[in-house]
C-alpha positions, 0 to 999 in steps of 0.5 A, spaced: 433 243 479 437 237 480 444 239 480 449 237 474 454 231 476 460 233 478 466 233 473 461 229 468 465 231 463 471 227 466 467 222 466 465 222 459 472 223 457 474 216 461 468 212 457 471 215 451 478 213 452 476 206 455 472 204 449 479 207 444 483 203 448 480 197 447 482 196 441 489 198 442 495 194 446 497 199 451 490 201 453 489 208 456 485 206 462 488 200 467 484 194 465 480 193 472 481 200 474 474 202 478 471 209 477 470 214 484 467 220 486 472 225 489 469 231 490 461 233 489 460 241 492 460 243 485 454 246 481 456 247 475 464 244 473 467 246 466 474 249 463 479 243 465 486 244 465 493 242 467 499 245 469 506 243 466 506 239 474 500 234 472 495 239 476 488 239 474 484 246 474 477 247 474 472 252 474 466 252 479 462 258 474 455 258 478 460 259 486 465 263 482 471 260 483 478 256 480 478 249 483 485 246 483 486 237 484 493 238 485 497 231 484 498 229 491 490 228 491 489 235 494 483 240 493 483 247 494 481 253 491 485 257 487 481 263 486 475 266 488 472 271 486 474 268 479 470 273 475 465 267 473 471 264 469 470 258 465 474 256 459 482 256 460 488 253 459 496 255 460 499 259 456 507 257 454 509 261 460 506 257 465 501 263 466 493 261 467 489 264 463 481 263 463 476 267 459 472 270 465 464 272 463 462 277 469 466 282 466 467 280 459 475 279 461 481 274 460 
């Protein structure tokens, strides 16, 4: 079985924003910006969210981990094991909430 292209959802969002910005006087994506692959050791990513500082968190569900892409460009494992987490968000107090299907938990 072929591996899913890493961060495919992010690429789709980038394309959608680029198309939207073509009709806007203040584009979300800078003209001439180039797409670059930043990492690729994932099996299937989902559940992206960001904290108040702009750090991006996402799950690598089959590898049972939550990853953190920091604002300074560093990728790290935030939590492993992670209960096979997928969907995530930060609540008003800054707590990361994750849906985890291993034991049907939050």
